[in-house]
C-alpha positions, -999 to 999 in steps of 0.1 A, spaced: -149 -10 -30 -112 6 -39 -97 -14 -8 -106 -43 -22 -93 -29 -58 -59 -20 -45 -57 -51 -21 -63 -74 -52 -41 -55 -73 -11 -56 -49 -16 -96 -45 -17 -98 -80 15 -77 -88 36 -86 -60 33 -124 -58 62 -127 -33 52 -104 -5 10 -109 9 -9 -78 10 -38 -73 38 -61 -48 50 -52 -54 87 -28 -70 107 -26 -109 101 -34 -124 133 -4 -147 127 19 -119 112 41 -135 84 80 -124 86 70 -96 54 36 -87 46 19 -51 30 -7 -38 48 -30 -13 31 -51 13 48 -75 39 33 -69 72 56 -94 94 36 -115 102 6 -132 129 -14 -157 132 -43 -158 161 -67 -181 163 -97 -189 127 -93 -149 119 -94 -136 98 -66 -105 100 -46 -89 80 -16 -57 84 2 -41 52 12 -12 44 32 7 15 21 29 -1 49 58 -27 41 66 -49 69 98 -68 72 124 -86 98 148 -58 88 147 -23 80 165 -29 46 140 -60 34 111 -33 44 129 -7 19 132 -34 -9 93 -41 -4 86 -6 -4 105 -5 -37 78 -31 -48 52 -14 -39 60 16 -53 65 1 -88 33 -20 -87 14 13 -71 28 35 -104 8 14 -126 -25 9 -108 -38 31 -136 -37 0 -161 -67 -15 -141 -101 -6 -154 -114 8 -120 -84 34 -116 -79 65 -135 -46 75 -118 -24 72 -88 -2 101 -74 24 92 -49 24 117 -23 56 105 -3 73 73 14 93 69 43 109 51 71 80 43 92 95 19 117 66 11 148 86 21 179 64 8 201 62 -29 187 99 -26 171 87 -39 136 106 -26 104 83 -13 83 81 17 53 53 36 47 43 49 7 10 73 8 -9 72 -25 -40 98 -35 -58 74 -60 -84 87 -86 -110 63 -96 
């Protein structure tokens, strides 16, 4: 399952900030949340789009975590299950409703 592959990879590569597939009940001050937003298959080649959100108590720190995410994800092809990954975009994605600072990086993964 590609979600577990990405989750495990980020937890291995970014040990200072935990990664989750859903918002933890006891939210830490800083964390990364991954979400698969879509997928497709063509000629038995699978693709998935991921939104990877970096949460922190300040906008600056959320941006720093986002940079760590991008550095890690730009090398995810190094693991056997992934052929390549393309960063579509990344941006400030502060949650206006909850007032949580976050950045979001969107990746297309071919596996």
